[in-house]
N, C-alpha and C positions, 0 to 999 in steps of 0.2 A: 504494499500499499504506500502510496505517495502523500500520506497526510502531512501537513505544516511544512512542505517545502516552500519556502518564501521568496524564491528568486529563481530567475532563469539561469541555468548553468552555461547556455550558449555554446553546448558541446566542446568545452575547454576545461582543463584542470584549473585548480584554484589559482595558482601563480599566474598563469596566463590570462585568465578571466580578470583578477585584480590589476594587472599590468594594462590590459585592454581598456578597462573602465576608467582607471586613473588617466590614461592618455587621452581619452576621449573627453573626460570632463575638463582637463586642462585646455583642450582645442576649444570646447564649447565657450569656456570663459574668455579665451583669448581671441577668437573670432566672432563670438556670440551667434554664430549658426554653423551647423555641420550637417553633412549630408552622410546617411548611414541607413541601416536597415531598421525596420521596425522593431524587432525584437531587441536590437542593441541599444536603440534610441529610449526604449522603456526602461532598461535597466540603468542607463546613463542618467536618465531624468530622475530616478530616485535619489541617487547620490547627489547630483547636482542641486536638487531642491533642499535637501538636509543641510548641505554646505552653505547655500545661500542664506538660510534661516540662520545658522550660527553666526555667518558673518555680519548679519544686521546689528549684532552688539559687538563692538570693538572692543575686547578685552585681551589680555595677555593669554588667558586660559583658552579663549575660543580660537585665537590665532594658532596656538599650538595644537588644537585639535583639528583644525582645517590644514595645517601644514603636514600633518600626517598623510593626507590624501594628495595635497598639490605640492610637488616639489620644486617647481619654478618660482622664484621670488617675485619676478614681475608679475606674473598671473595672480599670485598671493595677494600683492598689494592692489592690483586693479580689482580683485573681487572685494577687498575691504574698503578700498578708497572711492570706487566708481560703481560697481554693480550693486553691491549690497544697499547703498543709500537710495538708489533708485526705486528700490522695493520695500522702503521703510513702512509705507503705509499699507502695503498689500499683505494679507494673512497667509498667503499660499499661492500656489499656482503661476511659478515664475517662468516656466517653460511651455512652450506648445510644440505640437508635432504635426507638420503639414505633409500629407501624402502626396507623393510624386509619380507613382504607378509602379510597375514591375521592372525590374533590371533585365537588360537584353540576354545576359548569359544563362542564369539559373532561374529567373522568374520570382526572385525574392522582392518582397514589397520594400521599395526604397521610400524615405521620408527625409524631410528637413527637421532637425531638432534646434529650436532657437530660443532665445530669451524672448519674453513677452515685449518689454519696454527696450526695444533694440535702438541703439544710436544710428542714424543713417550713415551710410559709408560717404567718406569724404574722397571726392575724386582729385586726382593729382592734376593741378593746372600749370601751364608754362608761365613764367614769370613775365611781367609785362615789359621788361627791359628787352628781351628777345625779340618780342613782336614790333617794338619801336624801332630797334636797330634795323629790322628786315624792311620796314617801310622807308627808313632814311636811305638805304642802300639803293633802292630802286628809284 
């Protein structure tokens, strides 16, 4: 019987599964949106939501607990300084899963896992100096 199996093993051993989830959570916080399979997204979502809830209260204890899961200092500081304050008034539901359809090779369901209050992407623009110099040259 499979009673009280509280997570999806994702057909991986414990060490591989923990590393996969850790890397995907770090990518989610770094890029605020990742493309993955539905099963992986649901497992990553569980971990990410708990970490955001911890990060809403910036104490040394909470930083150490979150640092057990997130090993990149830049992502850790982004979580506490940028991401968690955005969700201060929200009691939960920090991520959303958007369905994309099936993958070409094996027909597994692909999704976007993203933060609900995502910052818009900043497009890189050419400096105005280059454009002015081009006009003067002609």
